[in-house]
Structures are given as C-alpha cells and as structure tokens.
N, C-alpha and C positions, 0 to 999 in steps of 0.2 A: 405259626403267625400270632403276633400280638395284636389284638383288635379291641381297643377300649373306646375309640371314638369313630363312628361311621358318619360320613358326610354324604348327603343325598341332595344334589342340586335339582331344582324343578322349574319348568316353565309352564306347568299345569297342563301339558299335552297328555294324551293317552299313553304315549311311550314313557313319559316321565312318571306317570302314576304306576305303571308296571315296574319301573325301576324302584320306586318307593316300596312296592310289595317285596321285592328282593332285598332291599336294604333293611326292611323290618325283619325278614327271615334271618339275615346274617347277624344283625344286631342282637336279636333274641338268642341265637345259638351261642354267641360269645358273651352275652350279658353286657353288651356295650351300650354306650350312650349314642343316640341318633340325632344328628343335626340336619334339619331339612331347610335348605337355603334357596331363596329366590333372589336372583340378581335383577335389580331395577336398572335397565339399560336406557339411559336418557342422556344425550350429549348436552353438556352445559352450554349456555350461551357464550359466544365469543365477544368480549367487550370491544375488540378491535375490528369487528366486522358486523356492521349493522344488519346485513342480510341474515346473520345467524342469531339475531336476538329472538328469544322466545317470549311471547307475551304470557303473563300470568304463570310464570315458571313455578312459583311456589304452590299455586293451586293445583297445577298439573302433577307435581311431585306428591302432594298430599293425597290427591285422588288415587294415584297409582299405588301409594303405600297402603291406603285403606282397602283397595281392591285386592292387593296381594295378601294382606293380613287375613281377609275373609276367605280367600281361596286356599291359603295354607291351612287354616283351621279346618276347612271342609275336607281337604285331602288327608289330614292327619287323624281326624275323628275316628274313622273305622279301625285304626290301629292303637288307639289309646285305651289301655286296659289297667293303668295304674301300676304296672310292673315295669314295662319298657319306658325309659326316660326319653322323651322326645322334645327337642328344642326347635322352635320355628324362628328363622332368622331372615332378615332382609339386608342386602348390601347394594349400594349404588355404585356403578362403575361404567366407564365408556363401553366396555365389552364384557359379555357374560363370562368368558374364560378367565379374564383378569380377576373378576370378583370371586370366582370359585377357587382359583389358585391362591389368591390372597387370604381368603378365609381358611382354607385348608392349612396353610402355613401358620396363620394366627392361632388356631386352636390346637394344632398338632394332630390333625386327623391321621388315623392309621389306615383308613380305607375310604375311597370315594366310590360311590355307586351311582351311575347316571345313565340316562337314556341316550341313544344315538339314532339318528334318522336314516343312517345308511345310504348317504348319497353315492351315486355312481357316475362314471364318465366325466364329461367336461365340467359338470356342476361341482363335482367333488374337487377336481384339479383347481378350479378358479376360486371356489368359495371355502374349501376346507370344511371343517366342522368344529363346533365347540368341544365335542368329545375328543377329537384328535388333538386339539390344543391342550386339553387337560391331560391326556395320556402322555404327551410329550413333556409337559412341564411340572406335573404333580410331584410333591415331595413324598408320596406314598403310593402303594399299589392302587390301580384303578380298575373297577369292574363295570363294564359297559353292557347295556341291555338294548337290543333291538325290539321294536314293537311286535307283539304277537297278535294274532287274530282276536277280536273282541270275544270275551268269555273264557279265554284260555288263561290259566293261572299256574305259575310255578310254585307248587306247594312244598317241594323237597328237592334236594340235589342228591341224586342217587348214582349218577355216572359222570365221572370227571375225565377229561381228555387232556393229556400233557404232551404237546409236540416237543421232542427233545433233539437238539442238534449237536449235543456234546460240547457246547461252548461253556465258558465260565458263567455267562449270564443265565444259561438254562439251569444251572445248579440251584440258583435261588428259586426259580419257578418250580423245580422238582421238589424242593423242601416244602414250599407252600402247598403244592398239590397234595403231597403225602399227608401233611398236617390236616388239611381240609377233609381228605378222604377218611382219616381216622375220626375226626370230630363228627362228621355227618354219616359215618358208616356207609360210605359210597365206594363203588368199584373204581379202579384207576386204570385207564388205558394209556400206555406210553407209545408214542408214534414217532418214528424217525422217517423222514422223507429224503430220499436220495435224488438230488437235483442235477448232479453233474452229467453232462454228455461228453463222451470220450472223444469222438471224432466222426465225421461223415461216414456213412456206410461204404462209400466209394473207396475210402482209404483203409477201412477196417474189415473188409470182407463180410459186411453185414452186421458187425458188432457196433452198436451205437450207444450202449449204456454200460454202466459199471456192473449191473446185475448180470448182463450177458457175458461180460468179460471175466467176472469173478463171482460165480453163483454162491460161493461161501460167504460173501459179504453180508447177506441177510442174517445168517446165523451169528456172525461176529457182532453185528449191530444189536441184535436181540440180547446177546450175552453182555454187551457193554451197558445196555439200558438196565438190565437186572443187577449188574455189579454196582452201578451208581445208586440204585435204589437201596440195595443192601448196605452200602456205605453209610446211609443215614441212620441205620439202626433198625432193630426189629420193630415191626408194627403189624397189627392184624388188619391188613388191607389186601383185598383181592386185586391182583395186578395182572394185566395181560399186555404183552409187548407186540408191536406191529411194525412192519417195514413196508413202505410204499415207494414208488418211483414217480416223479413228475414235478410240477411246480408246487412249492411248499404250501402257499396260501390256498391254492385250489384243492390240494389233496387234504389239507386239514379241514376245510369247510365240508368237503364231500364226505369225509369219514364221520364228522359230527352229524351230518344229515342221515347217513346210512345207519348209524348205531343209536340214534336217539340220545346223544350226549346232552347233559344238563348244564355243564359248565366246561369251558375251555380255559386252561391256565397257560399263559404264554410268557416267554422270556423276551425281553427286548433290550438291546444295548443302545446307549445314547448316541445319537448322530447329530451333526450340526451343519449349518451352512448350505451350500448348493447341493451337496450330495443328498441331504434330507429332502430338499424342495423337489428335486428331479426324480429321485428314485423311490421315495416313500419307504415302506418297510413291510415285511411279512405281517407284523403285528397290526399295522394300520389297515391292511387289506382284510385280515381276518375279522377285526373289529367291525368293519363296514359290512361284511358279507355273512358272518356266522349266523346260524339259525338259533343260537342259544347265547346266554351271557358269556362274556369273555373277561377274565381277570388278567391284567397285564402287570407283570412284575419285572422290575429292572434289577441289574446286578447291585446297584446301590441301595435297593430295598432290602437286602439280605438281613441287615441288622435291625429292621423295624419290628 
C-alpha cells in the first residue's frame, strides 16, 4: 500500500478520538501526512422559504468555527511531537459524508480512518451512518473504528484477519493485508467462509452443507488461500489458513472476537441501486459489528 496522506474525520466524540489514535499510529508507520477534518454541518437558509431563514447566520457560523478550531487543537495536541505533520481542517457542507468525501478527493487522500457508532436494527436501516456513506463512496481505502471501553488503547497491530472469498476484489485486499503484515511484523489469518447450503436434509439424506457433501473442500480451500498468497511473492509473514461454514459476516466477527484480532482487512465490490439499499453487504455488516478496526479495500483501490 502507498500511504502518503491519511484523512481522519472527527466529530469530537470518544469514538472519533480513538479513531484519531489509530490514524496517528498508521501515519507514523508510513511516514505520512495526517489531515484531521471536522465537518461543520449547518444547512444554509433558503431564500425562497421564510420558515427556513436563520437569524444571525454569520454569527452562528463564526461561533461554530471557533469552537471547532479549539476542539481540533485540543485533540491534536497529545500527538504533536514535531515529527508527524498534522493539518487541522474545517469544511462546511449540508452533510458530514459529503464534506469527508469531497475533501478526500480534493487532497488525494490515500487512506481514511474514521469512527463508526455501530448502529443496529431499524435505526441502521432507516438512518444509515456517515461511515457507511464514506465506505461506499470514498476514492481510497477506508479504515473504520468502533468505540472501545474507556481506557483501552490500540498501541500496535499484531494480528491481521483477511476474509478471502476467492473473488477478484479480494485479491486487492490480500495484497494490502500482506503489505501491512510485513510493515507491522504482524501475523496474518486467512479465513474462507463457506456459505452455500446444498438442499434440505429431507432430499439429501441428512446432507445439508458442502462440507458434509465433500469433506475435502476444506483442504482445497486452504491450498487455494496459500497459493494466492504465494503468488504475491516471498515475504516474511506468519500465515495461518482457516475454513469455516456459516454466514460470512457472523463468522468473520466471531473469529475476530475469538482470536483477539487487531485489524480486519475486507474486500468489497461496488454495488448500486436497489440491490445495495435492500441487501447491504458483508463489508457493511462487519464494519458495524466488528470488535476491532476494519480496513475496507475495493477492487478499484488496487492501484492506489
């Protein structure tokens, strides 16, 4: 991975401050420039609708700007050591996601690191999240961070998990995961989840899964994972391959919890329209539920 500019959006929440800690860790390891962005979200008055006129709009904007400047400086101060270059930035936009994506494109960010509040259920379906919007639309890989209990800090990334589905998109994620494992001297777990159900047991004499139908599939999957890793070239990385059966997102999250994973690297392919709205994706579910940071890499990110 080439990482020269890291963008860390913040809303000054505890989750955003934890994301900033990770952004600092990543930026230092790559010798990258860190941009800390706060989006001032204030809808402009509508000149055609008197009900939407905002009194003293300029004063409100100035106050928000001063408050954000002070908060940015306070959050950045613990990480300022004269070596890491940190830029504090404010952008105004109708929506936070729009400001983040616009700035990432403007400066040519190589990586976005941001917090996610991990909404579940109906709230997630109806409201979505800024993190999901950024993951879907960002011009670069996105690393998301869920809030950790107060006092817990991620000081190093020592174990990386890569779910591998053998798609073209997952090859980009495999290359990124291997590069990060080399850079951080981390171990790498490759996980393939078998999701297919063959047929009801009534028709299959009790055989309801591919693993039952073909016990050798586990060995073949492990061999294919190792072959794809070897295809990237030699690297001093401790790699372990795993095969599980079940729902992909659920098994990925469970594996990360069981093994104390520090970072999940996920591939995702672009989707659009009604399919995305109704079905979501494995990546979005893992981003919402994972117990550790998640790096989302798309096929089009291969050349970044």
